[in-house]
N, C-alpha and C positions, 0 to 999 in steps of 0.2 A: 347616137348623138354625143358628140364630144363637147364638153364644156371648156371654155377657155378660162384659164386661171390668170389672174393679173400677174404681170412680171414683177418680181421682187428683186430689189438690189440689196446686197449685204455689204455692210461696212465693217471692215476688220475692227476688232476690239482695240487694237493699238491706236487707231485713228481717234476713237472716242476718248481714250484716256488722255491723249495729247491735247484735245480740245478742252477737256475739263481742267487740265493742269494750267492752261493759259488763263482761264477765267479766275482761278484761285490766286495766281501770281499778281494779277492787277487788282490792287486794293485802292478804294477811293479814300481820299483824305477826309476824315470826319472831324469837324470842329464842334465841340460841345461848349456851351456857356451856361454857367450856374450863377444865379444871383441870390444873395442872402440879404433879405430885407430886415434891417435893424431899426426901423422907424420908432417903434414904441420905446425901447430901452434908451435910444439916443435922446428922445424928447424928455424922458425922465432923468436925463443926465447920469445914467448908470453905466453906459456903454460907450466905448470909443472905437470907431471903425478903423482908425489908423493903427492902433495897437493890434487889433484883431487881424488886419490884413498882413501886418509884419509877422505875427505869430504863424499865419498860414504859410507865408513864404519860407519860414524857417523849418516848419514841420512836415510839409508835403514831401512824400517820398517818391522819387522817380528813379527807377532802376535800382532800388534798394538803398539809395543814398538820399539823405535829407539835405535841404538847403541848396541843391543844384537843380533848379527848375529849367534853366536854359531857355530856349525859344519855344519849347513844347507846352509849357504852362505859364500863364500870366495871371497875376493877382492884382486887381485894381480896386480902388475904393473912392467913394465920395462921402458926403456928409452922413448919409443914411443907408447906403448900400455897399456891399462888397461883392465884386464880380470876379469869377474865376473862369478863364477861357483855356481850354485844353485842346491841343491838336492830336493828342494820343488818347488811348483808352483811359478813361477816368470815371470813377463811379461816384454817384451822388451819396451813396452810403458812407464812403470814406470821408467825404466832406462833412457829413452830419456827425460822424465820429469825432473829427477834429474840432468841430464847433462845440460839441458837448464837453469835450476835454478842456477846451479853453474856458467855458463857463464854469466848470467845476473848479478849475485852478484859481479863478478869480472870485470864487464864492458867490456866483450869480445864479447858480442852478439850484 
């Protein structure tokens, strides 16, 4: 009695590689938004969000250059919050680093 084996189709390795390469080349645009809440220091009249937002605009590095945010990073502020919107890879840790640096420079830390 002969057993029938299922028919298998083989796909050349080159075809698999091309499919994977296409997936990698298409990247989704990721927008990240960070909000720094400065409610307590603003209420105590110790902190000014306008100065802090301007400091961030001057100090954030994009492509190894400071002060050239372009359209990729936007820093906005209102009375009690500072918002950073980034269309490129941007880390929360870097924002925390700049915040601590600002606080130390203004003797608030």
